[in-house]
mmJSON file of the N, C-alpha and C atoms, coordinates in Angstrom:
{"data_MODEL":{"atom_site":{
"group_PDB":["ATOM","ATOM","ATOM","ATOM","ATOM","ATOM","ATOM","ATOM","ATOM","ATOM","ATOM","ATOM","ATOM","ATOM","ATOM","ATOM","ATOM","ATOM","ATOM","ATOM","ATOM","ATOM","ATOM","ATOM","ATOM","ATOM","ATOM","ATOM","ATOM","ATOM","ATOM","ATOM","ATOM","ATOM","ATOM","ATOM","ATOM","ATOM","ATOM","ATOM","ATOM","ATOM","ATOM","ATOM","ATOM","ATOM","ATOM","ATOM","ATOM","ATOM","ATOM","ATOM","ATOM","ATOM","ATOM","ATOM","ATOM","ATOM","ATOM","ATOM","ATOM","ATOM","ATOM","ATOM","ATOM","ATOM","ATOM","ATOM","ATOM","ATOM","ATOM","ATOM","ATOM","ATOM","ATOM","ATOM","ATOM","ATOM","ATOM","ATOM","ATOM","ATOM","ATOM","ATOM","ATOM","ATOM","ATOM","ATOM","ATOM","ATOM","ATOM","ATOM","ATOM","ATOM","ATOM","ATOM","ATOM","ATOM","ATOM","ATOM","ATOM","ATOM","ATOM","ATOM","ATOM","ATOM","ATOM","ATOM","ATOM","ATOM","ATOM","ATOM","ATOM","ATOM","ATOM","ATOM","ATOM","ATOM","ATOM","ATOM","ATOM","ATOM","ATOM","ATOM","ATOM","ATOM","ATOM","ATOM","ATOM","ATOM","ATOM","ATOM","ATOM","ATOM","ATOM","ATOM","ATOM","ATOM","ATOM","ATOM","ATOM","ATOM","ATOM","ATOM","ATOM","ATOM","ATOM","ATOM","ATOM","ATOM","ATOM","ATOM","ATOM","ATOM","ATOM","ATOM","ATOM","ATOM","ATOM","ATOM","ATOM","ATOM","ATOM","ATOM","ATOM","ATOM","ATOM","ATOM","ATOM","ATOM","ATOM","ATOM","ATOM","ATOM","ATOM","ATOM","ATOM","ATOM","ATOM","ATOM","ATOM","ATOM","ATOM","ATOM","ATOM","ATOM","ATOM","ATOM","ATOM","ATOM","ATOM","ATOM","ATOM","ATOM","ATOM","ATOM","ATOM","ATOM","ATOM","ATOM","ATOM","ATOM","ATOM","ATOM","ATOM","ATOM","ATOM","ATOM","ATOM","ATOM","ATOM","ATOM","ATOM"],
"id":[1,2,3,4,5,6,7,8,9,10,11,12,13,14,15,16,17,18,19,20,21,22,23,24,25,26,27,28,29,30,31,32,33,34,35,36,37,38,39,40,41,42,43,44,45,46,47,48,49,50,51,52,53,54,55,56,57,58,59,60,61,62,63,64,65,66,67,68,69,70,71,72,73,74,75,76,77,78,79,80,81,82,83,84,85,86,87,88,89,90,91,92,93,94,95,96,97,98,99,100,101,102,103,104,105,106,107,108,109,110,111,112,113,114,115,116,117,118,119,120,121,122,123,124,125,126,127,128,129,130,131,132,133,134,135,136,137,138,139,140,141,142,143,144,145,146,147,148,149,150,151,152,153,154,155,156,157,158,159,160,161,162,163,164,165,166,167,168,169,170,171,172,173,174,175,176,177,178,179,180,181,182,183,184,185,186,187,188,189,190,191,192,193,194,195,196,197,198,199,200,201,202,203,204,205,206,207,208,209,210,211,212,213],
"type_symbol":["N","C","C","N","C","C","N","C","C","N","C","C","N","C","C","N","C","C","N","C","C","N","C","C","N","C","C","N","C","C","N","C","C","N","C","C","N","C","C","N","C","C","N","C","C","N","C","C","N","C","C","N","C","C","N","C","C","N","C","C","N","C","C","N","C","C","N","C","C","N","C","C","N","C","C","N","C","C","N","C","C","N","C","C","N","C","C","N","C","C","N","C","C","N","C","C","N","C","C","N","C","C","N","C","C","N","C","C","N","C","C","N","C","C","N","C","C","N","C","C","N","C","C","N","C","C","N","C","C","N","C","C","N","C","C","N","C","C","N","C","C","N","C","C","N","C","C","N","C","C","N","C","C","N","C","C","N","C","C","N","C","C","N","C","C","N","C","C","N","C","C","N","C","C","N","C","C","N","C","C","N","C","C","N","C","C","N","C","C","N","C","C","N","C","C","N","C","C","N","C","C","N","C","C","N","C","C","N","C","C","N","C","C"],
"label_atom_id":["N","CA","C","N","CA","C","N","CA","C","N","CA","C","N","CA","C","N","CA","C","N","CA","C","N","CA","C","N","CA","C","N","CA","C","N","CA","C","N","CA","C","N","CA","C","N","CA","C","N","CA","C","N","CA","C","N","CA","C","N","CA","C","N","CA","C","N","CA","C","N","CA","C","N","CA","C","N","CA","C","N","CA","C","N","CA","C","N","CA","C","N","CA","C","N","CA","C","N","CA","C","N","CA","C","N","CA","C","N","CA","C","N","CA","C","N","CA","C","N","CA","C","N","CA","C","N","CA","C","N","CA","C","N","CA","C","N","CA","C","N","CA","C","N","CA","C","N","CA","C","N","CA","C","N","CA","C","N","CA","C","N","CA","C","N","CA","C","N","CA","C","N","CA","C","N","CA","C","N","CA","C","N","CA","C","N","CA","C","N","CA","C","N","CA","C","N","CA","C","N","CA","C","N","CA","C","N","CA","C","N","CA","C","N","CA","C","N","CA","C","N","CA","C","N","CA","C","N","CA","C","N","CA","C","N","CA","C","N","CA","C","N","CA","C","N","CA","C"],
"label_alt_id":[null,null,null,null,null,null,null,null,null,null,null,null,null,null,null,null,null,null,null,null,null,null,null,null,null,null,null,null,null,null,null,null,null,null,null,null,null,null,null,null,null,null,null,null,null,null,null,null,null,null,null,null,null,null,null,null,null,null,null,null,null,null,null,null,null,null,null,null,null,null,null,null,null,null,null,null,null,null,null,null,null,null,null,null,null,null,null,null,null,null,null,null,null,null,null,null,null,null,null,null,null,null,null,null,null,null,null,null,null,null,null,null,null,null,null,null,null,null,null,null,null,null,null,null,null,null,null,null,null,null,null,null,null,null,null,null,null,null,null,null,null,null,null,null,null,null,null,null,null,null,null,null,null,null,null,null,null,null,null,null,null,null,null,null,null,null,null,null,null,null,null,null,null,null,null,null,null,null,null,null,null,null,null,null,null,null,null,null,null,null,null,null,null,null,null,null,null,null,null,null,null,null,null,null,null,null,null,null,null,null,null,null,null],
"label_comp_id":["MET","MET","MET","LEU","LEU","LEU","ARG","ARG","ARG","ALA","ALA","ALA","LEU","LEU","LEU","ALA","ALA","ALA","VAL","VAL","VAL","VAL","VAL","VAL","ILE","ILE","ILE","GLY","GLY","GLY","ASP","ASP","ASP","ASP","ASP","ASP","PRO","PRO","PRO","LEU","LEU","LEU","ARG","ARG","ARG","GLU","GLU","GLU","ARG","ARG","ARG","PHE","PHE","PHE","LEU","LEU","LEU","ALA","ALA","ALA","LEU","LEU","LEU","THR","THR","THR","GLY","GLY","GLY","TYR","TYR","TYR","ASP","ASP","ASP","GLY","GLY","GLY","ALA","ALA","ALA","THR","THR","THR","LEU","LEU","LEU","ARG","ARG","ARG","ALA","ALA","ALA","ARG","ARG","ARG","ILE","ILE","ILE","ALA","ALA","ALA","GLU","GLU","GLU","PRO","PRO","PRO","ASP","ASP","ASP","VAL","VAL","VAL","LEU","LEU","LEU","SER","SER","SER","ALA","ALA","ALA","VAL","VAL","VAL","GLN","GLN","GLN","GLN","GLN","GLN","PHE","PHE","PHE","LEU","LEU","LEU","GLY","GLY","GLY","GLY","GLY","GLY","HIS","HIS","HIS","GLU","GLU","GLU","PRO","PRO","PRO","ASP","ASP","ASP","LEU","LEU","LEU","LEU","LEU","LEU","HIS","HIS","HIS","VAL","VAL","VAL","ALA","ALA","ALA","ASP","ASP","ASP","VAL","VAL","VAL","LEU","LEU","LEU","GLY","GLY","GLY","VAL","VAL","VAL","LYS","LYS","LYS","PRO","PRO","PRO","GLU","GLU","GLU","SER","SER","SER","LEU","LEU","LEU","CYS","CYS","CYS","ALA","ALA","ALA","ARG","ARG","ARG","CYS","CYS","CYS"],
"label_asym_id":["A","A","A","A","A","A","A","A","A","A","A","A","A","A","A","A","A","A","A","A","A","A","A","A","A","A","A","A","A","A","A","A","A","A","A","A","A","A","A","A","A","A","A","A","A","A","A","A","A","A","A","A","A","A","A","A","A","A","A","A","A","A","A","A","A","A","A","A","A","A","A","A","A","A","A","A","A","A","A","A","A","A","A","A","A","A","A","A","A","A","A","A","A","A","A","A","A","A","A","A","A","A","A","A","A","A","A","A","A","A","A","A","A","A","A","A","A","A","A","A","A","A","A","A","A","A","A","A","A","A","A","A","A","A","A","A","A","A","A","A","A","A","A","A","A","A","A","A","A","A","A","A","A","A","A","A","A","A","A","A","A","A","A","A","A","A","A","A","A","A","A","A","A","A","A","A","A","A","A","A","A","A","A","A","A","A","A","A","A","A","A","A","A","A","A","A","A","A","A","A","A","A","A","A","A","A","A","A","A","A","A","A","A"],
"label_entity_id":["1","1","1","1","1","1","1","1","1","1","1","1","1","1","1","1","1","1","1","1","1","1","1","1","1","1","1","1","1","1","1","1","1","1","1","1","1","1","1","1","1","1","1","1","1","1","1","1","1","1","1","1","1","1","1","1","1","1","1","1","1","1","1","1","1","1","1","1","1","1","1","1","1","1","1","1","1","1","1","1","1","1","1","1","1","1","1","1","1","1","1","1","1","1","1","1","1","1","1","1","1","1","1","1","1","1","1","1","1","1","1","1","1","1","1","1","1","1","1","1","1","1","1","1","1","1","1","1","1","1","1","1","1","1","1","1","1","1","1","1","1","1","1","1","1","1","1","1","1","1","1","1","1","1","1","1","1","1","1","1","1","1","1","1","1","1","1","1","1","1","1","1","1","1","1","1","1","1","1","1","1","1","1","1","1","1","1","1","1","1","1","1","1","1","1","1","1","1","1","1","1","1","1","1","1","1","1","1","1","1","1","1","1"],
"label_seq_id":[1,1,1,2,2,2,3,3,3,4,4,4,5,5,5,6,6,6,7,7,7,8,8,8,9,9,9,10,10,10,11,11,11,12,12,12,13,13,13,14,14,14,15,15,15,16,16,16,17,17,17,18,18,18,19,19,19,20,20,20,21,21,21,22,22,22,23,23,23,24,24,24,25,25,25,26,26,26,27,27,27,28,28,28,29,29,29,30,30,30,31,31,31,32,32,32,33,33,33,34,34,34,35,35,35,36,36,36,37,37,37,38,38,38,39,39,39,40,40,40,41,41,41,42,42,42,43,43,43,44,44,44,45,45,45,46,46,46,47,47,47,48,48,48,49,49,49,50,50,50,51,51,51,52,52,52,53,53,53,54,54,54,55,55,55,56,56,56,57,57,57,58,58,58,59,59,59,60,60,60,61,61,61,62,62,62,63,63,63,64,64,64,65,65,65,66,66,66,67,67,67,68,68,68,69,69,69,70,70,70,71,71,71],
"pdbx_PDB_ins_code":[null,null,null,null,null,null,null,null,null,null,null,null,null,null,null,null,null,null,null,null,null,null,null,null,null,null,null,null,null,null,null,null,null,null,null,null,null,null,null,null,null,null,null,null,null,null,null,null,null,null,null,null,null,null,null,null,null,null,null,null,null,null,null,null,null,null,null,null,null,null,null,null,null,null,null,null,null,null,null,null,null,null,null,null,null,null,null,null,null,null,null,null,null,null,null,null,null,null,null,null,null,null,null,null,null,null,null,null,null,null,null,null,null,null,null,null,null,null,null,null,null,null,null,null,null,null,null,null,null,null,null,null,null,null,null,null,null,null,null,null,null,null,null,null,null,null,null,null,null,null,null,null,null,null,null,null,null,null,null,null,null,null,null,null,null,null,null,null,null,null,null,null,null,null,null,null,null,null,null,null,null,null,null,null,null,null,null,null,null,null,null,null,null,null,null,null,null,null,null,null,null,null,null,null,null,null,null,null,null,null,null,null,null],
"Cartn_x":[-64.226,-63.36,-62.044,-62.003,-60.691,-60.418,-61.276,-60.882,-60.218,-60.759,-60.026,-58.572,-58.362,-57.251,-56.389,-56.814,-55.918,-55.518,-56.151,-55.993,-54.924,-54.945,-54.323,-52.782,-52.73,-51.455,-50.84,-51.607,-51.082,-50.641,-50.714,-50.184,-49.015,-47.892,-46.508,-46.655,-47.019,-47.278,-48.427,-49.61,-50.751,-50.35,-49.688,-49.345,-48.225,-47.302,-46.19,-46.921,-47.98,-48.53,-49.477,-50.024,-51.145,-50.391,-49.262,-48.557,-47.758,-47.565,-46.901,-47.929,-48.99,-50.184,-50.622,-50.885,-51.519,-50.396,-49.378,-48.42,-48.33,-48.919,-49.082,-47.794,-47.35,-46.647,-46.755,-46.412,-46.671,-47.079,-46.461,-46.669,-48.024,-48.297,-49.553,-50.812,-50.619,-51.73,-52.08,-51.221,-51.243,-51.907,-51.573,-52.183,-53.431,-53.675,-54.976,-55.941,-55.674,-56.379,-57.666,-58.672,-60.158,-60.401,-59.508,-60.24,-60.619,-61.944,-62.828,-61.591,-60.649,-59.614,-58.978,-58.402,-57.821,-58.727,-59.69,-60.663,-61.139,-61.288,-61.831,-60.554,-59.274,-58.449,-58.101,-58.669,-58.581,-59.632,-60.804,-61.956,-61.515,-60.829,-60.416,-59.446,-58.362,-57.304,-57.947,-58.966,-59.291,-60.514,-61.094,-61.772,-61.091,-59.55,-58.855,-58.093,-58.328,-57.62,-58.408,-59.075,-59.946,-59.693,-58.373,-57.654,-57.411,-57.109,-57.192,-58.033,-59.316,-60.623,-61.147,-61.238,-61.504,-60.591,-59.515,-58.756,-59.194,-59.234,-59.587,-60.883,-61.996,-63.43,-63.247,-62.442,-62.47,-62.039,-60.831,-60.351,-61.088,-62.009,-62.993,-64.141,-64.643,-65.599,-67.176,-66.522,-67.691,-67.54,-68.632,-68.911,-68.162,-67.403,-66.78,-67.343,-68.712,-69.12,-69.613,-69.417,-69.315,-68.114,-67.267,-65.788,-65.789,-66.54,-66.097,-67.401,-67.508,-68.616,-68.822,-67.767,-67.363,-68.002,-68.096,-68.257,-69.674],
"Cartn_y":[11.369,10.967,11.399,11.876,12.149,13.524,14.392,15.806,15.67,15.031,14.693,14.231,13.414,12.358,13.699,14.277,15.48,16.524,16.785,17.723,16.986,15.693,15.035,14.61,14.469,14.546,15.883,16.951,18.213,18.875,18.036,18.713,17.549,18.028,17.444,16.47,17.029,15.837,15.174,15.532,14.761,13.424,13.909,12.932,11.896,12.247,11.47,10.499,10.993,10.131,9.14,9.536,8.578,7.694,7.868,6.743,5.876,6.387,5.331,4.493,5.149,4.416,3.326,3.804,2.622,1.834,2.239,1.374,1.711,2.619,3.105,3.738,3.956,4.927,5.756,6.659,7.693,6.942,5.935,5.158,4.127,3.662,2.893,3.833,5.246,6.027,6.545,6.909,7.496,6.497,4.989,3.792,3.495,3.645,3.32,4.148,5.449,6.534,6.416,6.05,5.902,4.585,3.561,2.323,2.578,1.491,1.736,1.473,0.407,0.183,1.369,2.093,3.485,4.52,4.806,5.873,5.247,3.956,3.748,3.708,3.634,4.127,5.414,6.375,7.687,7.967,7.57,7.692,7.245,6.238,5.466,6.44,6.815,7.833,8.86,9.522,10.932,10.2,9.459,9.214,8.495,8.443,7.989,9.045,10.278,11.537,12.521,13.142,14.227,15.467,15.758,17.186,16.988,15.901,15.738,15.874,15.121,15.265,16.481,17.297,18.616,19.692,19.523,20.148,20.096,18.957,18.48,18.943,18.774,19.49,20.805,21.415,23.004,23.476,22.731,23.099,22.776,21.875,21.547,22.393,22.582,23.609,22.534,21.417,20.226,20.073,19.631,18.658,17.487,17.614,16.272,15.088,15.005,13.769,13.4,14.265,13.796,13.124,13.128,12.559,11.321,10.829,9.787,9.191,7.995,6.947,6.77,6.795,6.329,7.666,9.005,10.201,10.503],
"Cartn_z":[-69.803,-68.916,-69.88,-71.142,-72.146,-71.582,-71.336,-70.802,-69.571,-68.773,-67.579,-67.613,-68.52,-68.712,-69.065,-70.213,-70.475,-69.675,-68.512,-67.403,-66.595,-66.382,-65.621,-66.521,-67.622,-68.375,-68.884,-68.614,-68.873,-67.362,-66.333,-65.255,-64.634,-64.518,-64.225,-62.738,-61.935,-60.559,-60.885,-61.273,-61.563,-62.587,-63.685,-64.615,-63.81,-63.328,-62.623,-61.776,-61.028,-59.705,-60.625,-61.815,-62.659,-63.124,-63.88,-64.481,-63.552,-62.337,-61.294,-60.657,-60.386,-59.698,-60.948,-62.229,-62.98,-63.818,-63.918,-64.606,-66.146,-66.583,-67.958,-68.093,-69.604,-69.948,-70.989,-71.49,-72.572,-73.741,-74.166,-75.572,-75.349,-74.155,-73.902,-73.745,-73.112,-73.234,-74.621,-75.271,-76.914,-77.732,-77.537,-78.18,-77.871,-76.485,-75.819,-75.446,-75.789,-75.3,-74.657,-75.387,-75.359,-74.966,-74.783,-74.547,-73.195,-72.834,-71.525,-70.088,-70.107,-69.277,-68.892,-69.879,-69.431,-68.855,-69.184,-69.039,-67.554,-67.091,-66.169,-65.084,-65.29,-64.531,-64.238,-64.98,-64.614,-63.723,-63.809,-63.011,-61.806,-61.632,-60.001,-59.42,-60.629,-60.02,-59.346,-59.867,-59.471,-58.357,-58.073,-56.997,-55.835,-56.018,-54.911,-54.398,-54.802,-53.995,-54.389,-53.22,-53.404,-54.073,-53.607,-54.069,-55.568,-56.276,-57.506,-58.196,-57.694,-58.03,-58.24,-57.149,-57.156,-57.94,-58.098,-58.995,-60.632,-60.735,-62.248,-62.57,-61.582,-61.357,-61.977,-61.301,-61.367,-62.848,-62.86,-64.234,-65.421,-65.31,-66.421,-66.115,-65.114,-65.04,-64.81,-64.163,-63.799,-62.642,-62.198,-60.614,-60.519,-59.434,-58.968,-59.098,-59.01,-59.199,-60.456,-61.571,-63.062,-63.361,-62.391,-62.993,-62.167,-61.032,-60.001,-59.775,-60.167,-59.829,-58.47,-57.761,-56.285,-55.106,-56.051,-55.075,-54.718],
"occupancy":[1.0,1.0,1.0,1.0,1.0,1.0,1.0,1.0,1.0,1.0,1.0,1.0,1.0,1.0,1.0,1.0,1.0,1.0,1.0,1.0,1.0,1.0,1.0,1.0,1.0,1.0,1.0,1.0,1.0,1.0,1.0,1.0,1.0,1.0,1.0,1.0,1.0,1.0,1.0,1.0,1.0,1.0,1.0,1.0,1.0,1.0,1.0,1.0,1.0,1.0,1.0,1.0,1.0,1.0,1.0,1.0,1.0,1.0,1.0,1.0,1.0,1.0,1.0,1.0,1.0,1.0,1.0,1.0,1.0,1.0,1.0,1.0,1.0,1.0,1.0,1.0,1.0,1.0,1.0,1.0,1.0,1.0,1.0,1.0,1.0,1.0,1.0,1.0,1.0,1.0,1.0,1.0,1.0,1.0,1.0,1.0,1.0,1.0,1.0,1.0,1.0,1.0,1.0,1.0,1.0,1.0,1.0,1.0,1.0,1.0,1.0,1.0,1.0,1.0,1.0,1.0,1.0,1.0,1.0,1.0,1.0,1.0,1.0,1.0,1.0,1.0,1.0,1.0,1.0,1.0,1.0,1.0,1.0,1.0,1.0,1.0,1.0,1.0,1.0,1.0,1.0,1.0,1.0,1.0,1.0,1.0,1.0,1.0,1.0,1.0,1.0,1.0,1.0,1.0,1.0,1.0,1.0,1.0,1.0,1.0,1.0,1.0,1.0,1.0,1.0,1.0,1.0,1.0,1.0,1.0,1.0,1.0,1.0,1.0,1.0,1.0,1.0,1.0,1.0,1.0,1.0,1.0,1.0,1.0,1.0,1.0,1.0,1.0,1.0,1.0,1.0,1.0,1.0,1.0,1.0,1.0,1.0,1.0,1.0,1.0,1.0,1.0,1.0,1.0,1.0,1.0,1.0,1.0,1.0,1.0,1.0,1.0,1.0],
"B_iso_or_equiv":[0.0,0.0,0.0,0.0,0.0,0.0,0.0,0.0,0.0,0.0,0.0,0.0,0.0,0.0,0.0,0.0,0.0,0.0,0.0,0.0,0.0,0.0,0.0,0.0,0.0,0.0,0.0,0.0,0.0,0.0,0.0,0.0,0.0,0.0,0.0,0.0,0.0,0.0,0.0,0.0,0.0,0.0,0.0,0.0,0.0,0.0,0.0,0.0,0.0,0.0,0.0,0.0,0.0,0.0,0.0,0.0,0.0,0.0,0.0,0.0,0.0,0.0,0.0,0.0,0.0,0.0,0.0,0.0,0.0,0.0,0.0,0.0,0.0,0.0,0.0,0.0,0.0,0.0,0.0,0.0,0.0,0.0,0.0,0.0,0.0,0.0,0.0,0.0,0.0,0.0,0.0,0.0,0.0,0.0,0.0,0.0,0.0,0.0,0.0,0.0,0.0,0.0,0.0,0.0,0.0,0.0,0.0,0.0,0.0,0.0,0.0,0.0,0.0,0.0,0.0,0.0,0.0,0.0,0.0,0.0,0.0,0.0,0.0,0.0,0.0,0.0,0.0,0.0,0.0,0.0,0.0,0.0,0.0,0.0,0.0,0.0,0.0,0.0,0.0,0.0,0.0,0.0,0.0,0.0,0.0,0.0,0.0,0.0,0.0,0.0,0.0,0.0,0.0,0.0,0.0,0.0,0.0,0.0,0.0,0.0,0.0,0.0,0.0,0.0,0.0,0.0,0.0,0.0,0.0,0.0,0.0,0.0,0.0,0.0,0.0,0.0,0.0,0.0,0.0,0.0,0.0,0.0,0.0,0.0,0.0,0.0,0.0,0.0,0.0,0.0,0.0,0.0,0.0,0.0,0.0,0.0,0.0,0.0,0.0,0.0,0.0,0.0,0.0,0.0,0.0,0.0,0.0,0.0,0.0,0.0,0.0,0.0,0.0],
"pdbx_formal_charge":[null,null,null,null,null,null,null,null,null,null,null,null,null,null,null,null,null,null,null,null,null,null,null,null,null,null,null,null,null,null,null,null,null,null,null,null,null,null,null,null,null,null,null,null,null,null,null,null,null,null,null,null,null,null,null,null,null,null,null,null,null,null,null,null,null,null,null,null,null,null,null,null,null,null,null,null,null,null,null,null,null,null,null,null,null,null,null,null,null,null,null,null,null,null,null,null,null,null,null,null,null,null,null,null,null,null,null,null,null,null,null,null,null,null,null,null,null,null,null,null,null,null,null,null,null,null,null,null,null,null,null,null,null,null,null,null,null,null,null,null,null,null,null,null,null,null,null,null,null,null,null,null,null,null,null,null,null,null,null,null,null,null,null,null,null,null,null,null,null,null,null,null,null,null,null,null,null,null,null,null,null,null,null,null,null,null,null,null,null,null,null,null,null,null,null,null,null,null,null,null,null,null,null,null,null,null,null,null,null,null,null,null,null],
"auth_seq_id":[1,1,1,2,2,2,3,3,3,4,4,4,5,5,5,6,6,6,7,7,7,8,8,8,9,9,9,10,10,10,11,11,11,12,12,12,13,13,13,14,14,14,15,15,15,16,16,16,17,17,17,18,18,18,19,19,19,20,20,20,21,21,21,22,22,22,23,23,23,24,24,24,25,25,25,26,26,26,27,27,27,28,28,28,29,29,29,30,30,30,31,31,31,32,32,32,33,33,33,34,34,34,35,35,35,36,36,36,37,37,37,38,38,38,39,39,39,40,40,40,41,41,41,42,42,42,43,43,43,44,44,44,45,45,45,46,46,46,47,47,47,48,48,48,49,49,49,50,50,50,51,51,51,52,52,52,53,53,53,54,54,54,55,55,55,56,56,56,57,57,57,58,58,58,59,59,59,60,60,60,61,61,61,62,62,62,63,63,63,64,64,64,65,65,65,66,66,66,67,67,67,68,68,68,69,69,69,70,70,70,71,71,71],
"auth_comp_id":["MET","MET","MET","LEU","LEU","LEU","ARG","ARG","ARG","ALA","ALA","ALA","LEU","LEU","LEU","ALA","ALA","ALA","VAL","VAL","VAL","VAL","VAL","VAL","ILE","ILE","ILE","GLY","GLY","GLY","ASP","ASP","ASP","ASP","ASP","ASP","PRO","PRO","PRO","LEU","LEU","LEU","ARG","ARG","ARG","GLU","GLU","GLU","ARG","ARG","ARG","PHE","PHE","PHE","LEU","LEU","LEU","ALA","ALA","ALA","LEU","LEU","LEU","THR","THR","THR","GLY","GLY","GLY","TYR","TYR","TYR","ASP","ASP","ASP","GLY","GLY","GLY","ALA","ALA","ALA","THR","THR","THR","LEU","LEU","LEU","ARG","ARG","ARG","ALA","ALA","ALA","ARG","ARG","ARG","ILE","ILE","ILE","ALA","ALA","ALA","GLU","GLU","GLU","PRO","PRO","PRO","ASP","ASP","ASP","VAL","VAL","VAL","LEU","LEU","LEU","SER","SER","SER","ALA","ALA","ALA","VAL","VAL","VAL","GLN","GLN","GLN","GLN","GLN","GLN","PHE","PHE","PHE","LEU","LEU","LEU","GLY","GLY","GLY","GLY","GLY","GLY","HIS","HIS","HIS","GLU","GLU","GLU","PRO","PRO","PRO","ASP","ASP","ASP","LEU","LEU","LEU","LEU","LEU","LEU","HIS","HIS","HIS","VAL","VAL","VAL","ALA","ALA","ALA","ASP","ASP","ASP","VAL","VAL","VAL","LEU","LEU","LEU","GLY","GLY","GLY","VAL","VAL","VAL","LYS","LYS","LYS","PRO","PRO","PRO","GLU","GLU","GLU","SER","SER","SER","LEU","LEU","LEU","CYS","CYS","CYS","ALA","ALA","ALA","ARG","ARG","ARG","CYS","CYS","CYS"],
"auth_asym_id":["A","A","A","A","A","A","A","A","A","A","A","A","A","A","A","A","A","A","A","A","A","A","A","A","A","A","A","A","A","A","A","A","A","A","A","A","A","A","A","A","A","A","A","A","A","A","A","A","A","A","A","A","A","A","A","A","A","A","A","A","A","A","A","A","A","A","A","A","A","A","A","A","A","A","A","A","A","A","A","A","A","A","A","A","A","A","A","A","A","A","A","A","A","A","A","A","A","A","A","A","A","A","A","A","A","A","A","A","A","A","A","A","A","A","A","A","A","A","A","A","A","A","A","A","A","A","A","A","A","A","A","A","A","A","A","A","A","A","A","A","A","A","A","A","A","A","A","A","A","A","A","A","A","A","A","A","A","A","A","A","A","A","A","A","A","A","A","A","A","A","A","A","A","A","A","A","A","A","A","A","A","A","A","A","A","A","A","A","A","A","A","A","A","A","A","A","A","A","A","A","A","A","A","A","A","A","A","A","A","A","A","A","A"],
"auth_atom_id":["N","CA","C","N","CA","C","N","CA","C","N","CA","C","N","CA","C","N","CA","C","N","CA","C","N","CA","C","N","CA","C","N","CA","C","N","CA","C","N","CA","C","N","CA","C","N","CA","C","N","CA","C","N","CA","C","N","CA","C","N","CA","C","N","CA","C","N","CA","C","N","CA","C","N","CA","C","N","CA","C","N","CA","C","N","CA","C","N","CA","C","N","CA","C","N","CA","C","N","CA","C","N","CA","C","N","CA","C","N","CA","C","N","CA","C","N","CA","C","N","CA","C","N","CA","C","N","CA","C","N","CA","C","N","CA","C","N","CA","C","N","CA","C","N","CA","C","N","CA","C","N","CA","C","N","CA","C","N","CA","C","N","CA","C","N","CA","C","N","CA","C","N","CA","C","N","CA","C","N","CA","C","N","CA","C","N","CA","C","N","CA","C","N","CA","C","N","CA","C","N","CA","C","N","CA","C","N","CA","C","N","CA","C","N","CA","C","N","CA","C","N","CA","C","N","CA","C","N","CA","C","N","CA","C","N","CA","C","N","CA","C","N","CA","C","N","CA","C"],
"pdbx_PDB_model_num":[1,1,1,1,1,1,1,1,1,1,1,1,1,1,1,1,1,1,1,1,1,1,1,1,1,1,1,1,1,1,1,1,1,1,1,1,1,1,1,1,1,1,1,1,1,1,1,1,1,1,1,1,1,1,1,1,1,1,1,1,1,1,1,1,1,1,1,1,1,1,1,1,1,1,1,1,1,1,1,1,1,1,1,1,1,1,1,1,1,1,1,1,1,1,1,1,1,1,1,1,1,1,1,1,1,1,1,1,1,1,1,1,1,1,1,1,1,1,1,1,1,1,1,1,1,1,1,1,1,1,1,1,1,1,1,1,1,1,1,1,1,1,1,1,1,1,1,1,1,1,1,1,1,1,1,1,1,1,1,1,1,1,1,1,1,1,1,1,1,1,1,1,1,1,1,1,1,1,1,1,1,1,1,1,1,1,1,1,1,1,1,1,1,1,1,1,1,1,1,1,1,1,1,1,1,1,1,1,1,1,1,1,1]
}}}
């Protein structure tokens, strides 16, 4: 999930939407990047919008199901 977060953070529109939906800011992400709640937020974020999920999975070269428990 860390790799997925890296893709989200590296993409301006995805990053802005992720930060807006989660309420996190850059400092919080840097301080808590590997904590379960942050990684869960990434998974929920991707599971909530299929185009984002498919984009991140494509960039990472993985199946979308590997990034989303609800898929």
